[in-house]
SELO-320269 format. One line per 3 residues: number of its first residue (from 1); for each residue x, y, z negated of N, C-alpha, C, CB. Coordinates in pm, whole numbers, plus 50000, padded with zeros to 5 digits. Atoms other than C-alpha are relative to their C-alpha. Last residue first. Glycine has a CB too. Layout:
NUM	X:Y:Z:X:Y:Z:X:Y:Z:X:Y:Z ~ ...
//
This chain:
338	50130:50034:49942:24275:63665:80546:49929:50122:50052:49914:49929:49897 ~ 49976:50072:49874:24635:63775:80494:49871:49961:50068:50083:49876:49974 ~ 49966:49900:49899:24525:64033:80238:50025:49933:50134:50123:50082:49958
335	50121:49928:49964:24351:63760:80037:50025:50105:50107:49941:50066:49877 ~ 50091:50088:49925:24653:63531:80043:49876:50075:50047:49960:49879:49915 ~ 49941:50022:49867:24892:63812:79946:49909:49912:50085:50140:49935:49989
332	50023:49877:49924:24660:63907:79657:50054:49985:50142:50066:50121:49930 ~ 50142:49998:49965:24659:63545:79536:49966:50124:50082:49913:49995:49873 ~ 50020:50097:49893:25039:63530:79548:49853:50001:50048:50041:49859:49953
329	49939:49945:49879:25060:63852:79346:49981:49905:50119:50150:50026:49978 ~ 50091:49900:49945:24811:63715:79094:50055:50062:50128:49973:50108:49896 ~ 50116:50071:49946:25023:63403:79041:49903:50097:50064:49929:49920:49890
326	49959:50063:49873:25335:63616:79004:49884:49926:50066:50117:49904:49975 ~ 49982:49895:49900:25161:63834:78741:50039:49941:50136:50106:50101:49954 ~ 50132:49957:49957:25039:63532:78546:50010:50104:50111:49921:50057:49882
323	50057:50109:49920:25390:63388:78535:49863:50039:50054:49989:49872:49916 ~ 49931:50000:49871:25523:63725:78420:49947:49890:50091:50151:49984:49980 ~ 50053:49889:49920:25260:63748:78145:50065:50005:50137:50022:50133:49927
320	50133:50039:49952:25351:63403:78016:49942:50108:50090:49906:49971:49882 ~ 49986:50109:49902:25720:63498:77994:49865:49957:50059:50067:49881:49936 ~ 49950:49960:49869:25634:63839:77835:50015:49884:50099:50131:50069:49983
317	50098:50039:49898:25416:63715:77548:50049:50024:50142:49869:50075:49978 ~ 50016:50146:50007:25699:63717:77294:49902:49949:50105:49953:49959:49860 ~ 49886:50065:49935:25786:64069:77408:49985:49848:49998:50130:50041:49931
314	50021:49999:49856:25436:64191:77318:50113:49928:50073:49988:50143:50052 ~ 50107:50096:49971:25478:64083:76955:49975:49992:50151:49870:50040:49927 ~ 49946:50135:50016:25811:64263:76938:49896:49894:50034:50051:49980:49857
311	49912:50026:49886:25655:64577:77083:50062:49861:49991:50111:50106:50007 ~ 50085:50027:49884:25371:64561:76831:50086:49969:50123:49907:50122:50028 ~ 50059:50134:50015:25620:64525:76544:49914:49965:50122:49917:49992:49871
308	49893:50098:49977:25818:64828:76666:49946:49857:49991:50115:50020:49899 ~ 49977:50003:49856:25501:65037:76690:50104:49895:50036:50045:50139:50051 ~ 50114:50071:49942:25420:64936:76332:50012:49994:50152:49868:50069:49959
305	49985:50145:50015:25774:65026:76216:49881:49922:50058:50017:49966:49854 ~ 50102:50041:50097:25762:65376:76361:49993:49848:49992:49862:50059:50038 ~ 50129:49937:49972:26083:65408:76561:49901:49954:49893:49948:49964:50144
302	50101:50010:50105:26452:65327:76520:49874:50079:50038:50056:50051:49866 ~ 49986:49901:50105:26645:65296:76844:49885:49994:49900:50009:50140:50060 ~ 49890:49928:49937:26695:65012:76799:49956:50051:50136:50125:49908:50014
299	49967:50022:49860:26432:64881:76559:50118:50081:50048:49883:50030:50084 ~ 49920:50120:49976:26267:64990:76236:50034:49996:50148:49925:49870:49955 ~ 49960:50029:49863:26095:65291:76082:50079:49871:50007:50082:50116:50058
296	49971:50144:50012:25902:65402:75774:50028:49951:50142:49879:49920:49932 ~ 50003:50086:49881:25913:65783:75756:50029:49855:49964:50101:50050:50105 ~ 50097:50107:50009:25831:65948:75423:49993:49908:50120:49868:50056:49977
293	50025:50062:50131:26006:66277:75493:49897:49888:50011:49952:50106:49899 ~ 50066:49917:50103:26084:66343:75858:49979:49923:49871:49866:50053:50052 ~ 50123:50061:50051:26341:66136:76052:49938:50092:49895:50029:49860:49938
290	50037:49964:50137:26610:66295:76270:49866:49937:49962:49992:50153:49985 ~ 50058:49866:50009:26717:66110:76583:49954:50024:49857:49881:50016:50100 ~ 49939:49914:49898:26937:65811:76671:49941:50141:50001:49983:49938:50136
287	50068:49871:50012:26873:65589:76368:50071:50098:50093:50000:50052:49851 ~ 49910:49892:49963:26978:65238:76469:49925:50131:49999:50063:49975:50139 ~ 50054:49886:49926:26800:64957:76290:50109:50101:50033:49888:50067:49920
284	49948:50003:49862:26948:64619:76195:49948:50116:50084:49963:49869:50066 ~ 49869:50057:49970:26734:64608:75879:50032:50001:50148:50008:49858:49948 ~ 49991:50145:50001:26439:64844:75832:50135:49949:50043:49894:49942:50088
281	49949:50040:49869:26469:65215:75751:50027:49850:49995:50130:50081:50039 ~ 49958:50140:50001:26252:65336:75461:50041:49964:50143:49886:49905:49947 ~ 50010:50080:49876:26217:65710:75402:50041:49855:49974:50089:50061:50111
278	50094:50110:50011:26144:65874:75066:49983:49917:50125:49871:50052:49960 ~ 50021:50062:50131:26310:66203:75148:49903:49884:50010:49949:50104:49900 ~ 50073:49929:50104:26415:66286:75502:49989:49923:49870:49864:50034:50048
275	50104:50093:50045:26687:66138:75719:49932:50064:49880:50060:49858:49965 ~ 50070:49953:50118:26900:66388:75915:49886:49902:49968:49944:50145:50021 ~ 50139:50041:50014:27158:66264:76162:49941:50050:49868:49988:49848:50008
272	50086:49885:50028:27476:66469:76198:49852:49964:49991:50020:50106:50107 ~ 49945:49880:50063:27662:66172:76350:49896:50112:49989:50121:50050:50078 ~ 49910:49925:49913:27445:65868:76436:50052:50125:49928:49928:50040:50130
269	50054:49865:49981:27299:65642:76165:50102:50082:50079:49966:50069:49864 ~ 49899:49906:49953:27350:65264:76152:49934:50135:50029:50072:49946:50128 ~ 50051:49878:49937:27142:65022:75946:50118:50088:50042:49904:50077:49904
266	49944:49975:49868:27320:64692:75881:49931:50114:50074:49993:49876:50082 ~ 49873:50053:49954:27108:64590:75580:50031:50033:50145:50001:49853:49982 ~ 49984:50145:50011:26826:64819:75472:50128:49955:50070:49878:49927:50059
263	49942:50042:49873:26849:65195:75423:50033:49852:49988:50129:50085:50036 ~ 49945:50136:49994:26613:65300:75144:50050:49974:50141:49894:49893:49958 ~ 50007:50067:49870:26544:65669:75069:50066:49862:49992:50067:50086:50109
260	50090:50116:50008:26469:65801:74720:49981:49929:50134:49866:50043:49948 ~ 50019:50076:50123:26628:66144:74783:49908:49880:50023:49943:50091:49891 ~ 50080:49942:50107:26711:66256:75136:49985:49908:49881:49865:50035:50052
257	50104:50096:50039:26998:66131:75352:49924:50058:49881:50062:49860:49964 ~ 50069:49957:50121:27218:66381:75539:49887:49901:49973:49946:50147:50013 ~ 50139:50046:50014:27470:66249:75793:49944:50051:49867:49992:49843:50008
254	50094:49890:50024:27782:66463:75839:49854:49958:50000:50019:50106:50103 ~ 49968:49875:50067:28000:66188:75987:49884:50097:49990:50113:50067:50071 ~ 49900:49920:49931:27861:65846:76073:50016:50135:49931:49962:50018:50149
251	50040:49860:49977:27672:65638:75818:50114:50072:50069:49963:50071:49866 ~ 49894:49912:49951:27715:65261:75838:49947:50139:50030:50065:49941:50125 ~ 50048:49871:49949:27506:65020:75634:50120:50082:50045:49917:50077:49892
248	49953:49968:49866:27684:64687:75601:49930:50120:50062:49981:49882:50089 ~ 49876:50048:49939:27498:64569:75290:50018:50041:50145:50004:49851:49990 ~ 49981:50145:50010:27216:64781:75148:50110:49957:50097:49868:49925:50031
245	49931:50030:49875:27212:65155:75080:50045:49855:49994:50123:50097:50024 ~ 49949:50136:49993:26952:65237:74813:50061:49979:50138:49888:49895:49971 ~ 50010:50071:49872:26887:65603:74729:50055:49858:49986:50077:50077:50111
242	50078:50124:50012:26824:65732:74377:49980:49928:50133:49865:50030:49938 ~ 50009:50071:50127:26950:66085:74450:49915:49872:50016:49941:50091:49891 ~ 50081:49950:50109:27049:66216:74790:50001:49911:49877:49860:50019:50047
239	50101:50101:50034:27335:66125:75020:49926:50047:49875:50065:49860:49977 ~ 50067:49955:50122:27532:66410:75179:49886:49903:49972:49947:50149:50013 ~ 50137:50048:50023:27779:66285:75437:49948:50054:49868:49995:49846:50001
236	50101:49894:50009:28080:66513:75494:49856:49949:49993:50014:50091:50117 ~ 49969:49866:50052:28316:66232:75597:49880:50094:50010:50118:50060:50077 ~ 49897:49922:49932:28178:65882:75653:50012:50141:49942:49971:50008:50150
233	50053:49864:50008:27991:65650:75419:50109:50093:50053:49958:50039:49851 ~ 49912:49891:49958:28067:65290:75515:49925:50132:49993:50052:49976:50143 ~ 50072:49883:49949:27899:65002:75327:50102:50109:50034:49896:50052:49896
230	49968:49980:49858:28062:64662:75282:49919:50111:50064:49978:49871:50076 ~ 49869:50032:49945:27896:64573:74951:50011:50042:50146:50028:49850:49985 ~ 49968:50142:49994:27582:64750:74826:50144:49981:50050:49900:49925:50091
227	49941:50038:49871:27542:65116:74730:50046:49856:49992:50118:50095:50038 ~ 49935:50131:50010:27312:65226:74447:50042:49956:50140:49904:49894:49935 ~ 49997:50076:49875:27214:65593:74413:50078:49870:49980:50063:50083:50114
224	50090:50113:50003:27137:65716:74061:49997:49918:50127:49866:50046:49970 ~ 50018:50071:50127:27295:66057:74108:49899:49886:50015:49953:50097:49891 ~ 50084:49943:50105:27374:66160:74464:49978:49909:49882:49869:50038:50057
221	50095:50109:50026:27668:66046:74677:49921:50041:49876:50074:49860:49978 ~ 50069:50015:50129:27843:66357:74808:49911:49876:50002:49916:50126:49969 ~ 50090:50112:49976:28110:66420:75074:49935:49968:49866:50076:49873:50061
218	50023:50119:50081:28247:66761:74997:49918:49895:50074:49931:50037:49870 ~ 50112:50008:50094:28401:67075:75151:49992:49865:49932:49872:50029:50071 ~ 49996:49883:50090:28622:67044:75458:49883:49984:49905:49992:50138:50081
215	49901:49925:49924:28698:66723:75649:50028:50132:49928:49952:50024:50146 ~ 50048:49910:49897:28511:66549:75371:50117:50059:50079:49915:50112:49938 ~ 49998:49859:50038:28652:66253:75181:49950:50084:50117:50143:50044:49957
212	49889:49917:49953:28544:65907:75289:49990:50142:49946:50002:50004:50153 ~ 50059:49866:49994:28321:65678:75083:50113:50096:50036:49931:50041:49862 ~ 49913:49883:49983:28418:65317:75147:49916:50128:50003:50084:49988:50129
209	50068:49886:49939:28266:64987:75038:50091:50122:49999:49867:50030:49927 ~ 49951:49972:49864:28476:64677:74978:49920:50107:50073:49999:49874:50082 ~ 49863:50034:49958:28281:64566:74671:50024:50034:50147:50026:49850:49977
206	49963:50140:49987:27961:64744:74574:50138:49980:50061:49898:49928:50083 ~ 49949:50023:49865:27919:65103:74456:50054:49858:50007:50109:50104:50039 ~ 49928:50127:49995:27707:65194:74153:50036:49970:50145:49914:49884:49938
203	49986:50063:49868:27603:65555:74090:50075:49869:49984:50074:50095:50101 ~ 50081:50122:49991:27486:65658:73743:49998:49939:50140:49858:50030:49957 ~ 50028:50090:50113:27621:66015:73759:49919:49877:50042:49926:50076:49891
200	50072:49946:50115:27749:66175:74082:49967:49891:49897:49872:50069:50046 ~ 50095:50106:50036:28019:66053:74320:49930:50045:49871:50072:49859:49982 ~ 50059:49983:50132:28200:66346:74481:49895:49890:49979:49936:50142:49984
197	50120:50081:50017:28437:66298:74775:49953:50015:49856:50027:49849:50034 ~ 49999:50100:50107:28689:66569:74862:49874:49914:50010:50008:50068:49860 ~ 50106:49992:50100:28784:66800:75148:50013:49893:49895:49865:49990:50067
194	49958:49926:50119:29116:66836:75330:49891:50014:49894:50047:50137:50040 ~ 50114:50023:50088:29090:66586:75615:50033:50057:49862:49964:49847:49992 ~ 49968:50013:50143:29331:66713:75880:49872:49989:49916:50084:50121:49952
191	50052:49880:50068:29198:66649:76233:50030:49984:49851:49846:50019:50026 ~ 50072:50016:50126:29421:66387:76397:49956:50136:49946:50087:49928:49896 ~ 49935:49925:50107:29515:66445:76758:49915:49993:49874:50024:50148:50043
188	50099:49967:50102:29413:66180:77011:50073:50066:49883:49921:49873:49953 ~ 49990:50060:50133:29652:66184:77305:49884:50044:49912:50132:50037:49935 ~ 50014:50146:49994:29663:66237:77683:50015:49934:49864:50101:49941:50096
185	49923:50062:49892:29595:66609:77701:49977:49850:49999:50152:50032:49986 ~ 49912:49897:49946:29444:66697:77365:50093:49934:50101:50082:50072:49887 ~ 49919:50037:49885:29146:66491:77251:50080:50120:50048:49913:49945:50114
182	50042:49934:49877:29014:66556:76906:50100:49969:50109:49986:50154:49979 ~ 49895:49977:49899:29027:66330:76603:49943:50088:50110:50054:49864:50058 ~ 50014:49880:49919:28831:66276:76278:50118:50022:50092:49981:50120:49912
179	49957:50041:49866:28767:65952:76093:49978:50116:50096:49922:49873:50049 ~ 50106:50017:49902:28750:66078:75736:50058:49971:50137:49911:50123:50005 ~ 50020:49900:49895:29053:66026:75518:49879:49967:50085:50124:50011:50088
176	49912:50019:49885:29009:65803:75215:49972:50105:50106:49983:49859:50058 ~ 49911:49890:49966:28835:65964:74922:50107:49968:50102:50065:50048:49879 ~ 50065:49869:50007:28673:65671:74749:50103:50106:50035:49939:50026:49857
173	49911:49891:49961:28779:65318:74841:49922:50131:50002:50065:49973:50138 ~ 50070:49881:49951:28606:65031:74660:50103:50108:50030:49896:50050:49895 ~ 49949:49943:49874:28830:64726:74636:49913:50110:50059:50014:49891:50101
170	49868:50028:49944:28639:64532:74368:50023:50072:50133:50019:49851:50018 ~ 49959:50140:49999:28334:64702:74216:50130:49983:50080:49888:49912:50059 ~ 49941:50033:49870:28295:65070:74135:50051:49857:49993:50116:50099:50037
167	49941:50134:49990:28058:65157:73851:50051:49981:50142:49897:49889:49962 ~ 49980:50049:49863:27981:65521:73766:50067:49863:49994:50087:50100:50083 ~ 50064:50130:49983:27849:65589:73416:50005:49950:50145:49855:50007:49954
164	50009:50095:50112:27944:65957:73419:49930:49872:50042:49926:50064:49881 ~ 50077:49957:50116:28050:66152:73727:50003:49896:49890:49858:50029:50040 ~ 50103:50097:50038:28332:66063:73964:49928:50053:49877:50060:49859:49974
161	50063:49992:50131:28541:66332:74130:49891:49896:49984:49942:50139:49978 ~ 50138:50049:49996:28794:66333:74413:49943:49990:49859:49993:49863:50069 ~ 50099:49894:50018:29099:66557:74379:49856:49953:50007:50022:50106:50103
158	49964:49873:50062:29341:66290:74511:49882:50097:50002:50120:50062:50070 ~ 49902:49912:49937:29178:65965:74613:50021:50130:49925:49959:50031:50140 ~ 50064:49868:50008:29003:65717:74386:50103:50100:50049:49951:50034:49854
155	49912:49888:49971:29105:65363:74482:49919:50129:49995:50070:49984:50138 ~ 50065:49872:49972:28937:65057:74334:50105:50107:50022:49905:50040:49885 ~ 49993:49965:49859:29139:64737:74365:49932:50131:50036:49941:49892:50080
152	49870:50012:49934:29041:64598:74029:49992:50032:50148:50056:49860:49981 ~ 49946:50135:49990:28713:64722:73886:50126:49998:50086:49894:49905:50057 ~ 49936:50014:49870:28648:65082:73789:50067:49864:50005:50103:50115:50027
149	49927:50126:49993:28400:65111:73503:50051:49982:50142:49909:49880:49956 ~ 49983:50058:49866:28273:65453:73404:50070:49865:49989:50079:50096:50092 ~ 50071:50128:49989:28150:65540:73054:50002:49942:50141:49857:50017:49956
146	50014:50087:50116:28262:65904:73077:49926:49872:50037:49925:50073:49886 ~ 50081:49957:50114:28378:66077:73394:49995:49897:49888:49862:50029:50046 ~ 50087:50115:50028:28668:65997:73627:49923:50034:49873:50083:49865:49985
143	50075:49999:50126:28831:66312:73768:49912:49875:49995:49913:50131:49986 ~ 50130:50067:49995:29104:66321:74034:49935:50002:49862:50015:49855:50052 ~ 50110:49905:50021:29378:66584:74008:49861:49936:50015:50013:50114:50098
140	49970:49871:50063:29636:66339:74148:49875:50088:49996:50113:50071:50074 ~ 49905:49907:49942:29501:65999:74239:50015:50130:49923:49960:50031:50139 ~ 50069:49872:50020:29337:65727:74034:50099:50109:50039:49949:50017:49851
137	49922:49880:49971:29454:65387:74160:49911:50121:49981:50059:49997:50144 ~ 50080:49883:49965:29314:65066:74010:50092:50119:50021:49894:50030:49890 ~ 49992:49969:49858:29535:64758:74023:49903:50109:50045:49976:49877:50080
134	49873:50015:49928:29436:64641:73675:49985:50030:50149:50054:49859:49981 ~ 49948:50137:49999:29112:64780:73528:50131:49991:50080:49896:49905:50059 ~ 49921:50002:49877:29030:65139:73435:50072:49866:50004:50101:50121:50006
131	49910:50115:49990:28754:65132:73174:50066:50000:50137:49925:49866:49974 ~ 49985:50055:49865:28574:65451:73072:50105:49890:50000:50039:50111:50101 ~ 50048:50138:49991:28492:65494:72704:50005:49943:50142:49858:49993:49949
128	50021:50086:50117:28544:65871:72712:49941:49866:50039:49909:50070:49900 ~ 50091:49963:50107:28662:66029:73036:49982:49893:49894:49868:50034:50056 ~ 50079:50121:50022:28969:65980:73256:49915:50024:49875:50090:49872:49984
125	50074:50008:50126:29129:66295:73397:49919:49872:49996:49908:50123:49983 ~ 50127:50073:49992:29400:66330:73663:49934:49994:49862:50023:49857:50055 ~ 50113:49913:50035:29667:66599:73616:49863:49933:50015:50003:50124:50086
122	49981:49870:50065:29930:66384:73785:49870:50077:49984:50099:50084:50080 ~ 49907:49903:49945:29821:66031:73875:50006:50132:49925:49965:50027:50140 ~ 50074:49875:50018:29664:65743:73687:50096:50113:50031:49940:50014:49855
119	49925:49875:49979:29791:65403:73801:49906:50118:49983:50067:50002:50140 ~ 50077:49886:49949:29667:65063:73680:50091:50121:50014:49881:50033:49906 ~ 50001:49999:49855:29896:64760:73651:49917:50111:50061:49951:49871:50050
116	49870:50019:49936:29822:64696:73287:49985:49998:50151:50067:49870:49951 ~ 49935:50130:50009:29485:64825:73173:50132:49996:50076:49907:49892:50053 ~ 49923:50006:49875:29361:65177:73103:50087:49875:49992:50088:50131:50022
113	49911:50116:49987:29085:65181:72842:50068:50007:50136:49921:49865:49984 ~ 49995:50066:49869:28912:65502:72734:50098:49884:49997:50038:50101:50111 ~ 50091:50116:50001:28842:65590:72369:49996:49926:50133:49860:50046:49964
110	49952:50107:50089:29149:65814:72339:49911:49876:49998:50014:50052:49861 ~ 50070:49998:50129:29036:66013:72645:50049:49885:49913:49846:49993:50020 ~ 50074:50125:50018:29300:66018:72918:49937:50003:49861:50092:49875:50018
107	50079:49991:50124:29436:66350:73045:49912:49877:49990:49914:50131:49997 ~ 50137:50051:49993:29714:66309:73304:49933:50013:49864:49998:49853:50048 ~ 50094:49888:49994:30021:66535:73277:49854:49955:50008:50033:50089:50118
104	50001:49930:50129:30249:66255:73158:49899:50114:49998:50138:50054:49968 ~ 49919:49879:49999:30159:66048:73463:49984:50074:49867:49962:50092:50118 ~ 50081:49879:50013:30010:65710:73383:50093:50121:49994:49910:49994:49873
101	49914:49888:49959:30162:65381:73496:49914:50126:50002:50066:49974:50140 ~ 50064:49903:49911:29997:65096:73308:50098:50112:50032:49870:50058:49937 ~ 49974:50035:49861:30206:64809:73167:49930:50091:50099:49958:49860:50025
98	49862:49963:49969:30220:64967:72822:50037:49967:50144:50097:49930:49906 ~ 49906:50112:50007:29843:64946:72814:50140:50045:50039:49953:49884:50091 ~ 49927:50016:49875:29661:65274:72757:50101:49887:49983:50070:50133:50043
95	49857:49972:49997:29406:65271:72479:50060:49974:50137:50071:49918:49895 ~ 49957:49871:49944:29063:65144:72390:50152:50014:49997:49935:50116:49922 ~ 49933:49920:50101:29005:64771:72339:50044:50133:50061:50121:49925:49940
92	49858:49974:49972:28762:64636:72592:50058:50089:49891:50017:50067:50139 ~ 49954:49879:50067:28422:64474:72546:50151:50014:50019:49964:49997:49848 ~ 49872:50006:50070:28270:64225:72786:50033:50134:49934:50113:49961:50096
89	49896:49925:49931:27898:64252:72864:50131:49993:49922:49957:50147:50021 ~ 49988:49858:50030:27695:63982:72695:50112:50065:50079:50023:50022:49851 ~ 49869:49959:49948:27630:63650:72867:50014:50150:49976:50014:49966:50154
86	49916:50119:49980:27348:63472:72681:50140:50035:50051:49933:49905:50097 ~ 49981:50070:50128:27186:63785:72538:50098:49884:50017:49865:49948:49946 ~ 49906:49921:50080:27240:63993:72853:50026:49937:49864:49946:50142:49982
83	49866:50018:49943:27079:63717:73057:50104:50077:49921:50002:50045:50147 ~ 49950:50130:50044:26781:63723:72821:50140:49974:50054:49905:49888:50045 ~ 49964:49988:50141:26734:64096:72877:50056:49869:49946:49878:50044:49917
80	49875:49923:50006:26747:64044:73252:50047:50017:49856:49980:50138:50065 ~ 49892:50086:49950:26488:63767:73225:50134:50072:49996:49969:49953:50143 ~ 49960:50088:50110:26269:63989:73005:50113:49907:50043:49880:49918:49951
77	49925:49918:50096:26269:64252:73282:50048:49914:49884:49913:50116:49949 ~ 49870:49968:49938:26168:63988:73537:50086:50084:49906:49980:50075:50134 ~ 49906:50113:49999:25898:63846:73309:50136:50033:50059:49939:49887:50076
74	49932:49997:49870:25732:64184:73243:50105:49889:50005:50067:50140:50025 ~ 50068:49909:49905:25470:64186:72965:50061:49998:50139:50004:50142:49946 ~ 49941:49866:50011:25606:63871:72794:49930:50092:50100:50155:49997:50025
71	50086:49900:49938:25455:63527:72728:50059:50138:49972:49853:49989:49947 ~ 49982:49880:50082:25718:63261:72659:49926:50112:50072:50154:50036:49978 ~ 50009:49868:49938:25608:62926:72801:50026:50109:49896:49862:50021:50066
68	50001:49897:50103:25693:62564:72722:50005:50137:50068:50120:49983:49901 ~ 49868:49957:50045:25609:62352:73023:49984:50100:49887:50083:50061:50118 ~ 49961:50088:50111:25306:62156:73145:50144:50028:49958:49984:49853:50040
65	49856:50015:49989:25172:62441:73359:50051:49925:49877:50071:50139:50014 ~ 49968:50121:49923:24796:62391:73387:50150:49975:50014:49939:50010:50138 ~ 50042:50125:50067:24717:62635:73105:50045:49874:50073:49849:49997:49987
62	50050:50079:49888:24926:62925:73247:49962:49862:49946:50107:49989:50116 ~ 49991:50146:50014:24973:63178:72969:49934:49930:50118:49934:49956:49868 ~ 50118:50049:50071:25020:63536:73084:50006:49847:49999:49866:50051:50067
59	50073:49883:50051:25318:63743:73198:49871:49962:49929:49968:50095:50114 ~ 50117:49967:49918:25548:63441:73232:49927:50118:49937:49905:49877:50014 ~ 50051:49867:50034:25896:63345:73107:49886:50033:50096:50114:50108:50007
56	50024:49909:49888:25941:62970:73149:49947:50132:49945:49899:49938:50103 ~ 50116:49910:50013:26089:62727:72898:49993:50089:50123:50009:50086:49869 ~ 50037:49999:50141:26340:62441:72859:49878:50088:49976:50116:50049:49914
53	49927:49905:50084:26341:62395:73234:49954:49992:49855:49981:50143:50052 ~ 50024:50024:50142:26212:62072:73387:50081:50097:49915:50035:49854:49962 ~ 49878:50000:50079:26168:62136:73759:49965:49972:49854:50076:50136:50014
50	49917:50113:49957:25887:62046:73999:50130:49989:49921:50031:50011:50148 ~ 50065:50122:50050:25645:62274:73813:50080:49876:50037:49859:49989:50056 ~ 49960:50019:50138:25890:62561:73871:49937:49874:49941:49961:50122:49916
47	49857:50029:50009:25858:62525:74247:50042:49974:49856:50082:50115:50059 ~ 49979:50138:49954:25480:62499:74241:50146:49962:49986:49954:49983:50146 ~ 50048:50093:50102:25457:62814:74028:50024:49855:50041:49851:50022:49974
44	49890:50083:50050:25679:63014:74262:49955:49898:49896:50106:50088:49941 ~ 49946:50084:49893:25399:63157:74476:50108:49905:49950:50056:50087:50112 ~ 50067:50131:50001:25231:63279:74156:50051:49907:50111:49850:50018:50013
41	50082:50010:49880:25486:63561:74134:49942:49859:50006:50083:50033:50130 ~ 50077:49875:49994:25666:63680:73822:49914:50005:50125:50093:50121:49995 ~ 50091:49998:49886:25801:63338:73720:49921:50130:49994:49905:49875:50000
38	50113:49907:50006:26101:63316:73488:49918:49988:50129:50048:50146:49979 ~ 50015:49927:49875:26368:63061:73400:49882:50094:49987:49983:49902:50120 ~ 50133:49948:49973:26502:62898:73084:50000:50064:50139:49956:50104:49891
35	50009:49859:49963:26804:62675:73045:49853:50041:50014:50076:50027:50133 ~ 49965:49921:50119:26882:62344:72871:49998:50150:50030:50138:49959:49948 ~ 50088:50031:50113:26693:62134:73127:50031:50082:49876:50008:49855:49967
32	49976:50130:50062:26860:62300:73424:49914:49985:49875:50150:49983:49966 ~ 50005:50006:50145:26746:62584:73650:50020:49858:49949:49868:50056:49949 ~ 49869:50045:50047:26865:62611:74010:50003:49980:49849:50108:50101:50040
29	49950:50112:49920:26548:62654:74216:50134:49946:49952:50012:50041:50143 ~ 50089:50116:49999:26370:62862:73952:50063:49881:50070:49870:50036:50066 ~ 50110:49989:49906:26662:63100:73899:49920:49869:50003:50054:50034:50141
26	49966:50023:49859:26873:63056:73588:49876:50022:50086:50056:49858:50021 ~ 50115:49976:49914:26885:63144:73216:50045:49984:50145:49938:50142:49975 ~ 49991:49897:49898:27122:63026:72946:49871:50014:50077:50113:49971:50095
23	49864:49948:49980:27214:62783:72669:50008:50112:50102:50091:49889:50042 ~ 49974:49961:49860:26880:62677:72522:50137:50067:50009:49888:50095:50054 ~ 49886:49910:49982:26797:62489:72203:50026:50024:50148:50125:49941:49933
20	49911:50041:49890:26447:62347:72156:50113:50102:50014:49921:49986:50134 ~ 49875:50052:50054:26302:62432:71814:50099:49954:50108:49971:49886:49908 ~ 49902:49895:50023:26031:62661:71951:50132:49952:49948:49947:50098:49906
17	49904:50039:50102:25823:62381:72101:50109:50106:49986:50063:49863:50033 ~ 49926:50124:49983:25535:62531:72296:50098:49978:49887:50074:50000:50133 ~ 50101:50106:49988:25362:62861:72357:50074:49870:50028:49894:50032:50113
14	49957:50134:49962:25591:63138:72233:49882:49904:50003:50107:49949:49904 ~ 50081:50097:50075:25477:63501:72235:50033:49860:50052:49847:50029:50014 ~ 50100:50081:49932:25737:63752:72349:49925:49906:49907:50064:49922:50109
11	50131:49947:50036:25930:64038:72189:49887:49926:50067:49992:50145:50036 ~ 50064:49944:49881:26242:63935:72379:49865:50063:49970:49983:49893:50105 ~ 49913:49898:49943:26448:63884:72064:49934:50070:50119:50132:49938:50044
8	50001:49885:50091:26158:63699:71898:50084:50114:50057:50052:49961:49860 ~ 50131:49935:49985:26115:63470:72198:49990:50124:49912:49887:49902:49967 ~ 49998:49924:49875:26489:63397:72192:49868:50074:50020:50027:49907:50119
5	49911:49885:50021:26478:63296:71827:50002:50089:50125:50143:49954:49966 ~ 50075:49904:50082:26172:63074:71887:50085:50124:49970:49955:49933:49868 ~ 50099:49925:49923:26352:62912:72178:49924:50101:49915:49902:49905:50065
2	50128:50068:49991:26654:62813:71977:49896:50090:50066:49952:49955:49860 ~ 50092:49966:50107:26996:62957:72049:49871:49923:50021:49974:50153:49995
//
């Protein structure tokens, strides 16, 4: 479309040639001449000046920037809206494909889509406008709410429940057995895992992530929580609302995470750990004790992030400090000898 058309769709003000045709949007470091990009931080102005995009989304006009500009209140938000214009979400015809395997006792809303190669088990429910893609497994008595999208390879175990608008990317496993054993004589005896996993409304789960069913009761992922790829949520975990769990986070059994908490990449939490509301745990951290509300921690074991930074800074000075210490020790020996 032409730039003036795009500016109108985004509710922006155009500064430059509106007749230029554009085909998409890209990041600053990868944008081509027939695409637009966005700048929401002045640090990226030099980078965009070295490129020749068709236009730049900015929050206010930049006189020294020799490029066509579209002025919008929030460039990042406008960029997402533009991406949806150029690459709209796919639409799916409702109905159950003849190549799907659906038990006669399953309840599938007429507006839902079940594609070839999917399986919906006995007494399972699939809500309105939900999309079940090929190679998805929905177990017996499981519930999938309205407007969900389960990508290929997703597994929803027996009796597990998904709320509305849940997105599961490739190979998500919900409701696998928790990792529970006890030692008897010379063998590990499996503890039966008889609970369920509950995924509340507006949760998104990244590819190859796992949410185990509870030993008894429920494992819960709270409404609005977003889980990245390769995340492990063990049995009986209770994750609050609007949390962010970033790649390779691992929660051991019975961990409780408060609302609005962020766990950065590769955070690990010990069994029965309690993390309060609004906490931030830095990457590669190990949480070995309970954290009160609002904690900001990092390190292994996790501690106040400022203390952790000071310790790291001190460690970099350790080689010099050791040399100084040895020199002082030699000097003391000389003085004592005299």
